[in-house]
C-alpha positions in Angstrom: 0.0 0.0 0.0 1.2 3.5 -1.0 0.2 6.3 1.4 0.2 9.9 0.3 0.0 12.9 2.5 0.5 15.1 -0.6 -2.7 16.9 -1.6 -1.9 16.7 -5.3 -0.7 13.1 -5.5 -3.3 10.4 -5.3 -2.2 7.0 -4.0 -3.8 3.9 -2.5 -4.6 5.8 0.7 -4.6 9.6 1.1 -4.4 11.6 4.3 -4.2 15.4 4.8 -2.1 16.5 7.8 -1.9 20.2 7.0 -2.3 22.5 10.0 -2.2 19.7 12.6 0.1 17.3 14.3 0.1 13.6 13.3 -2.0 11.3 15.5 -2.3 7.6 16.3 -4.5 7.0 13.2 -1.7 8.5 11.0 0.9 6.3 12.7 -1.2 3.2 12.1 -1.6 4.0 8.4 2.1 4.8 8.1 3.0 1.5 9.7 0.9 -0.4 7.2 2.3 1.4 4.2 5.1 0.2 2.0 5.9 3.7 0.9 4.9 7.2 2.0 4.7 10.4 -0.1 5.0 13.7 1.8 4.3 17.3 0.8 7.1 19.9 0.6 5.5 21.7 3.6 5.8 18.6 5.8 6.4 19.3 9.5 9.3 17.6 11.3 6.8 15.7 13.6 5.2 14.0 10.6 8.5 13.3 8.9 10.0 11.7 12.0 6.9 9.6 12.5 7.2 8.4 8.9 10.9 7.8 9.2 10.3 5.7 12.3 7.5 3.6 10.9 8.0 3.2 7.2 11.2 2.2 5.3 10.5 4.2 2.1 9.7 8.0 2.2 9.6 10.6 -0.6 11.1 13.2 -0.3 14.0 12.3 1.8 14.3 15.1 4.3 16.9 13.7 6.6 19.3 16.5 5.8 16.6 19.2 6.0 15.8 18.3 9.6 19.2 17.1 10.8 20.9 20.2 9.5 18.2 23.0 9.7 18.6 26.5 8.4 21.6 28.2 6.8 23.7 27.5 9.9 22.9 23.8 9.6 23.6 23.8 5.8 27.0 25.4 6.3 27.8 22.5 8.7 26.4 20.0 6.2 28.6 21.4 3.4 31.6 21.1 5.6 30.7 17.5 6.7 30.2 16.3 3.2 33.3 18.2 1.8 31.3 20.2 -0.7 32.9 23.4 -2.0 31.3 26.5 -0.6 32.4 30.1 0.2 34.3 30.5 3.5 31.5 30.7 6.0 31.2 31.3 9.7 28.0 30.1 11.3 26.7 31.6 14.6 23.8 30.4 16.7 23.5 33.8 18.4 25.0 37.3 18.3 26.5 36.7 21.7 28.5 33.8 20.1 29.8 36.2 17.5 31.1 38.6 20.1 32.6 35.9 22.2 34.7 34.8 19.3 35.5 38.1 17.6 35.7 40.7 20.3 34.1 44.1 20.8 32.0 46.2 18.5 33.5 48.1 15.7 35.6 45.3 14.1 35.4 43.9 10.6 34.5 40.4 11.6 36.3 37.1 10.9 36.3 37.4 7.1 37.1 41.1 6.6 35.0 43.3 4.4 33.1 43.1 2.2 31.2 39.9 3.3 27.7 38.6 3.2 25.3 38.4 6.1 22.5 35.8 6.0 20.0 35.0 8.7 19.4 31.4 9.5 15.8 31.5 8.3 14.2 32.7 5.1 14.9 32.1 1.4 15.1 33.8 -2.0 17.4 36.5 -0.6 15.2 37.5 2.3 17.3 39.2 5.0 20.5 38.9 3.1 22.9 41.9 3.1 26.2 42.8 1.6 28.3 44.1 4.5 30.8 46.7 3.2 31.8 48.7 6.3 32.2 48.1 10.0 29.1 50.3 10.5 27.1 47.9 8.1 28.3 45.0 10.2 27.1 46.6 13.5 23.7 47.3 11.8 23.1 43.7 10.7 24.2 42.4 14.1 21.7 44.7 15.8 19.1 43.4 13.4 20.1 39.8 14.3 19.7 40.7 18.0 16.3 42.1 17.4 15.3 38.9 15.5 16.5 36.8 18.5 13.9 38.6 20.6 11.2 37.0 18.4 12.9 33.6 18.5 14.6 33.8 15.1 18.1 32.9 16.0 21.2 32.2 14.0 23.1 33.7 11.1 26.1 33.2 8.9 28.8 35.5 7.7 30.2 34.4 4.3 32.9 35.5 2.0 31.7 37.7 -0.8 32.4 36.0 -4.2 31.9 38.2 -7.3 30.0 36.1 -9.9 28.8 38.3 -12.7 25.7 39.1 -10.7 24.3 35.6 -11.4 23.7 32.3 -9.6 22.9 28.9 -10.9 19.8 27.2 -9.6 19.9 23.4 -9.8 16.7 21.6 -8.9 16.5 17.9 -8.1 13.2 16.1 -8.4 13.7 12.4 -7.8 16.5 11.3 -10.0 16.2 14.2 -12.5 18.2 17.5 -12.4 17.3 20.8 -14.0 19.3 24.0 -14.1 19.1 27.7 -15.1 20.8 30.9 -14.3 19.3 33.7 -12.3 20.8 36.9 -13.6 20.6 40.2 -11.7 20.6 43.1 -14.3 20.4 45.9 -11.7 24.0 46.7 -10.8 22.9 48.2 -7.5 21.4 44.9 -6.4 23.6 41.9 -5.6 20.9 39.4 -4.6 20.1 37.1 -7.6 16.7 35.7 -6.6 13.8 36.2 -8.9 12.0 38.0 -6.1 14.8 40.6 -6.1 14.3 41.2 -9.9 16.7 38.7 -11.4 15.8 37.2 -14.8 15.9 33.5 -15.9 18.6 32.4 -18.5 18.4 28.8 -19.4 21.0 28.8 -22.3 24.2 30.6 -21.3 27.4 28.7 -20.5 25.9 25.2 -20.9 29.3 23.6 -19.8 29.1 25.4 -16.5 25.5 24.4 -16.0 26.6 20.8 -16.7 29.3 21.1 -14.1 26.8 22.5 -11.6 24.4 19.7 -12.2 27.1 17.1 -11.8 28.3 18.6 -8.5 24.7 18.7 -7.1 24.1 15.1 -8.3 27.2 13.9 -6.3 26.0 15.9 -3.3 22.6 14.3 -3.5 24.1 10.9 -3.7 26.1 11.7 -0.5 23.1 13.2 1.4 20.1 11.3 -0.2 18.4 14.7 -1.0 15.8 14.1 -3.7 13.7 17.2 -3.8 15.3 20.7 -3.4 16.6 23.7 -5.2 20.4 24.4 -4.9 22.0 27.8 -5.4 25.5 27.7 -6.8 28.1 30.4 -7.6 30.8 30.4 -10.2 33.6 32.9 -9.3 33.7 35.4 -12.2 37.5 35.5 -12.3 38.0 31.7 -12.4 34.6 30.1 -13.2 36.3 26.8 -14.0 37.2 26.5 -10.3 33.5 26.5 -9.4 30.8 25.8 -8.5 30.5 26.8 -4.9 27.4 25.8 -2.9 25.5 28.7 -1.5 22.4 27.2 0.1 19.7 24.5 -0.2 16.0 25.6 -0.7 13.5 22.9 0.3 10.8 25.4 -0.7 11.8 26.7 -4.1 10.2 28.9 -6.8 8.7 27.1 -9.8 9.0 29.8 -12.5 12.3 28.5 -13.7 10.7 25.1 -14.2 7.9 26.5 -16.3 5.4 27.2 -13.5 3.3 25.2 -11.0 1.6 23.0 -13.5 4.9 21.9 -15.1 6.4 21.4 -11.6 3.6 19.1 -10.5 4.0 17.1 -13.7 7.7 16.7 -13.0 7.0 15.9 -9.4 4.5 13.2 -10.3 7.0 11.7 -12.8 9.7 11.8 -10.1 7.4 10.0 -7.6 6.4 7.4 -10.2 10.0 6.7 -11.0 10.9 6.4 -7.3 8.0 4.0 -6.7 8.9 1.9 -9.8 12.3 1.4 -8.3 10.6 -0.1 -5.3 8.4 -2.3 -7.4 5.4 -0.2 -6.5 3.1 2.2 -8.4 0.4 4.9 -7.9 
C-alpha cells in the first residue's frame, strides 16, 4: 500500500495532515504502508513519524531536519566536503562577540562579506556588508530577530560572480538548471524576487558542471527534492561551482510554472515507486 500525504498526488490511501500534528491513526496508516509520499511543507513531527514507521519515504528530508537553516547547511557542506564560500555560522550574536571581540571590528572574514539570517529564502534578509558600520547594523538586526525567536546567522565571503547564480533543482533522479541573472548593478541578490531574470541557455558547460556537483552531493546526502543555489567565481569560473544554500521550498517559474512542476514531481514519484516495485 502506498500512502500519500501530498494533496496533489493520489495513492492507495490519502491523508491530509496540513495544519495539525500527526496522530495515532496516522501512525497506524504509516506502519501499514510500503511507501509514503509527503508534501514539501511537511512538518518535522510528521517526517520523524514516517521515518520511524516506514522504510520508504519521498522526499528524503533527513538533511533538512538534521541540518536545519543556513547554519545547519554550512555545517552539512563542511561535513560532506562540498565546495562553498568561506563561512562562519553563529547560533547567536553573543556567540559572535565571544569569538571576535568588541563592537567596531570587521569580523572574521574582513570586508566586504555577506550576512545571511538562519531563516528565510530567496534572498530574504541577506545583506552585503561593506563597512564596520554595516556589520554593526546587521548584528543589531540579528539581536532584534532573536527577541522573536529567530536565532542564528552566517557570515560568508563575498564572491563576485557576474551578478548571477545557478539554480539546480533535483526532483527524484532528475536534475534541472538555469541561471538567475541580476541586471540591476545596485542589487547583488540574484533571486527572482529581487528582480533577477531567468537564463536557461548561457554557458551550458558550467551548467553541466553544476548539475554534476549537485548530483554527487545528493548521492552523499540522499536529498531528492530541493533547489540548490551555486556560484561560479567570475575571475575563475572553471574552479566552481560553490554551494550557497539549499532551498527545500523553491520557486517554480524557472521550471515553467506550477503545472509543469507538479507534472515533474509526479514523474519523479512514479520513477521512485517503480524502483521499489510499486506504483500509484
